[in-house]
NUNUPA-633438 format. One record per residue (C-alpha): residue in three letters; x, y, z. Coordinates in steps of 0.5 Angstrom, whole numbers, plus 500, padded with zeros to 3 digits. Layout:
BEGIN
AlaXYZ...
//
This chain:
BEGIN
Asp101113447Arg095115444Tyr091109446Ser090105452Ser091098449Phe091095442Glu083093443Glu082101444Tyr086102437Lys082096434Asn075100436Thr078106433Lys078103426Lys071100427Ile069107428Ile072110422Leu069104418Lys062106421Asn063113417Ile065110411Gln059109406Asn061108398Glu069109400Ile074104397Val077099403Val083096401Ala085090407Asn090085408Phe086078408Asp092075412Asp092079418Lys087076423Asn086083427Val084086420Met079081419Glu076082426Ile076089425Leu072088418Ser068082421Asn061087421Phe063091415Asn058091409Gly062096405Asn066095399Ile072091401Thr078089396Tyr083084399Phe090083398Ser093076400Arg100073400Glu097066401Lys090066398Thr086068392Thr082074393Asn078080389Gly084084389Ala092082388Tyr095076391Leu101071390Asn101065386Asp108062388Asp112068386Ile107071381Ile103077383Cys096076380Tyr089078380Gln082075377Tyr079078371Met073076368Gly073069372Lys081068370Glu087069373Val092074370Gly099074372Leu102081372Leu109080374Cys114076378Thr116078385Lys123078383Asp122083378Leu121088384Tyr126093385Ile125091393Asp122084394Tyr122084402Pro116080404Phe113087407Glu114090401Val111085397Glu105086401Asn105093400Cys106092393Leu099088393Ala096093397Ile097099392Ile096094386Ser089092389Leu088100390Gly090102383Leu086097379Lys080099383Leu081106381Gly081104374Ile089106373Pro092103367Ile095096369Thr101098365Asp102104369Ile101100375Ile106095373Glu111100371Thr111104378Val111098383Lys117095379Tyr122100380Phe119103386Asp126103391Gly123104397Leu122110402Lys128113406Tyr129110413Arg125104412Leu130098411Glu134103407Tyr141101404Val146106406Arg153103405Glu158098405Tyr164098409Lys169092410Gly164087407Lys158089412Lys152092409Tyr149098413Tyr141099413Asn137104416Asn131102419Ser129108423Lys122108422Cys121102425Thr118104432Asn115097434Val116090435Ala112087429Ser115092424Cys122089427Ile120082426Gln118083419Ser125087417Val129082420Lys126076417Ser128080410Ile135080411Lys138073410Glu146074411Asp149074418Cys147080422Leu148085427Leu141088430Ile141095433Leu135096438Gly133101443Gly130108444Ser124111448Ser119106451Lys112104448Asn111099453Glu111093448Arg114086450Phe120085447Asp120078449Glu115077443Leu121080438Phe126075441Ser122069440Asn121071433Leu128072431Pro131068425Asn138065426Asn142069422Val142075428Lys148073431Arg149080435Ile145085438Ala147092440Ile142096444Cys142103446Gly137108449Asp132109455Asn129102454Ala136099453Lys135095460Ser128093459Ile130090452Ile136086455Glu131084461Asn127080456Ser132077451Asp132070454Ile137066450Tyr139071446Ser142075452Asn149072451Ile149076444Cys146082447Lys151088449Ile148095451Tyr152101449Pro152109451Asn149111444Leu149110436Glu156113435Ser159108440Ile155102437Leu158103430Asp165105432Asn166099436Thr163094431Lys166097425Asp171091425Leu167085426Thr168080421Asp163075423Ile157079420Lys155081413Val149086415Val148092420Leu141093421Tyr139099425Ser131097427Pro130100434Ser123098435Ser122104439Ala120111439Ser125116438Phe124121443Asp129119448Lys134123444Tyr131125438Thr125130435Ser123124431Ser124118427Thr126122421Glu132126425Arg134119428Gly135116421Glu139122418Ile144122424Phe144114423Cys146115416Lys151121417Leu154116423Ala155110418Leu157114412Asn163117416Ile166110419Lys173110417
//
């Protein structure tokens, strides 16, 4: 709600760049909006990429690489990462690029990223119950984040959505859902607007009064292997923050019997 539009948000980033002199900028080469923001910036930019060779860390197949004295150096395989979700691989490329720019020993960088096990409430594994793995992604407060998260899950999935509105278009989410999303449970103040945009997914969507009701009514399902709480919405309808929301989901999931 801080910005009137996405364009205003991008313009704010451009203003920040205008005030940067000799600072390091680490940027995602694959993001069109990022590249637009940087189009008139002539400062010191280190790029990372999952798709192209850059002056920072990049992927060559599933190997994280960088250029040293004109030659490609392989650092580690994405399969060696503790978490190899696509968005976590991008995070890894970003931090390796920054670490190299700051002159941190490459062995220290590799050792750190290799065993990084993620942050709380960001696609955090909670437990397994009756063959279903529960993941807490309460920090997911927008549609773009949810799309990245859902695409990281390969098994048949129940997706839990809803919270307070950020005036986002949920048709973008539904048009990008992978086929493994088999059920969608919705709660929160924006539940009605979410289901109104569900289109072909409306037959697998159901609104519940709250999180507790969702977990209680879906605990015995046998057609899904993952329960993913990725609300794609702000938390202020019922909670003071996405952290409080995440704590409550963890407690509810751990108390399922």
